[in-house]
N, C-alpha and C positions, 0 to 999 in steps of 0.2 A: 299293225299285226294282220297277217293274211287270214282269210276266212278258213275256218276249220269245220269239219263235218263230224257231227256226233250222232250216234245211233242209239235209240232206246227201243226196247221191245216190250209191248204191252199185250195182255191176253184177255180175251172175252169171247163174244159170239157174233156171228154174221147171220142175219135173217133176211130172207127174200122169198117171195112166191110160196109162203106157207112153211118153209123149212128153216131150221136153225142149225148152225154148225159151230163148233169150237175153233177159234183161230188165234194165231199170234200175229200181231201187226208190227211193222217197223214204223217208228217215228224218226224223222230226220230233222236235226237242228243245225243250221248253217249260220256261222257268224264268228264273233270274237268275244272278248271278255266284257264288252260294253253293250253289244246289240246282236240280234239274231233274227232269223226267220224260222218258222216251224212248218214242216210239211206233214200234213195229216195230224189228226188228234183223236186217236182211237182209245176207247175203253176206260182209261185210267187218268183222269184229270190231274190228280195229285202227283202222280209220277212225272207227268209232262211238266207241270209247274215246277217241281223240284229240279228237273233237268235244266230248266231255263236259269235257275239260280239268281233271280233278281235282275237279269239283264233286260234291256228294253227290247221288247218283241215288236218288230216292225210290221209283221203280218202273220196270220195263219193261212197257209196256202193248201188247198184241198185238191188232191189228185183226182178225186171223183166223190160222189155222194152216197156210196153204199154205207149202211149204218156203222160198219166196223171201221170206217175211216173218219167218221164225223161225230161219233157218239159223245165225245168229250169236248167238242169244239166250243160250244157256247160257254161251258163252265171255265175252260181255259182262257177264252177271250176276255171274259169278265174279270177273271183273277189278274190277268197281266195287262189289261186295258189296251187291247188291240182289236183289229178288224179281221173278219173271216172273208176269204176270197174263194169263189167257186165259179166254175164255168156255168153259164145260165142253162145250157142244155141238160143239166142234171137237176134242175129244180124239182122235178116230179119225185126224184129219189130223196132229195133234201126234205121235202114236205112230209115224207113218211116218218121222219125223225123229229122234225121241227115244224109242225103244221101251223103254228101261230107266229112265226118269225122267219124272215129270210136271211140269207147271208148279207154281209155288210157291203161287199163289193163284188163285181163280176170280173172273172178272168177272160182274156181274149188272146188268141194266137198272137205270138210275138211280143206280148207284154214283157217288160223287163223290170226286175226288182234289184236295186242296188244294195249290196251288203258287203261290208268290210273291204271296200275297194274293188269288188268284183261284181259281176252281173249274172243274175239268174233269169233265164229266158223261158217263157211259156211256149210249149209245143202242144197244140190241140191234137190229140190222138184218139179219136172216137173208136168204139168197137166193144170194149168191155162194158162201157156205158156211153151214151151219146156225148156227155160232157167230160169224158176222161182227158186228162192232160198229163204231160211229162214236163219236168223242169230241168233245163240244161244249164249246168255250171261249167261253161266251156273252158275257162281259165284253169280249172282244176281237173279237167278231163273226166267229168262225171255227168251222168244223167240220172235223175230220180224218176223212175218209170211207173210208180204207182202199181196198178194191176194190169198195165198194158203189156209188159214184157218181163218174163221171169227167167231164171236159170232153167233152161230146158224147154222154153216155149212161150207162146202167147198166153195172156190171161184168159180166164173162162168166158165162154160166150153162150152158155146153155140156159141162161135165165132171162127174165124180162129185160127189155131195153138193150140187149146185147146183140152183136152181129159178127159172125166169124169173118166173112169177106172184108168187112170194114176194119176190123182190128189188124188183119193181114196187110191191108193197104196202108194203115197208119204205121205199122212196123217197117214195112218196106220203104216207104217214102219219107218218113220223119226220123226213124231211128237207125236203120241199117246204113243210111247215108252218112252217119257220123263216123269219126275216126275209129278204126277197129280197136284201138287201145282204150276207148272210152269205157269207164267203169259204169255198169248199170246197177244202181242201188234201188232195190225193189220194194214194193209195199209189203211183201211177206217173204220170209226165207232169206237165202244167201244171195250175195251179189254175184254178178257175172261180168262179162265184157261184151261189147258189140261184136268183136272178132270171134268170140267163142260161140255166139248164137247165130251169126249170119249164115254159116254153111248149112244150117238145118232148115232154112225157110221152106225149101221145096218139100221136105218130108212133112212139115207141119201142114202144108197145103194139101198134100195127098191124104193125110189122116183126117183132115177136115175138122180138127178140134185143137 
């Protein structure tokens, strides 16, 4: 059975630099009836566990370590007996949520996770945070962009550990080089495509945000 992509939306808060905001987050589950991978674990562990429906979870993959993407990760990992993978450049953010325990594994650029006969590849895309990554499911024409690229522009870079020129470089060199038909499944909100976003890169640069 080919890999399918499931979307779950959970609601909660994002906190950083002394501020707190209400947010809705996308959780992506990739796999089949037997096994799956989870991308991000925000807010609601019970909802994520229910979405998995007893399948073997090969890993929880984190796009970055802002609290709204990792807040349920430990509870989910323990419930489904799997490992949490995070890029090490985001450890300082992870430790704000989990000061007494680290992630189980570290992600690196070009890591590959096999699932349901296809491959999910890690793209290190710093900018929104130093350890931000995207996950490319090339066979399905899909990239999971976390908070690096959204419908309408790049992820936010106005808070600690973020950098606008870096996120633009990541988008230009790692994402806009993908096939224009590639579906961009984001960490928040609606999906888009590489082709829909690519024409606006110069406008984003001029706005500087």
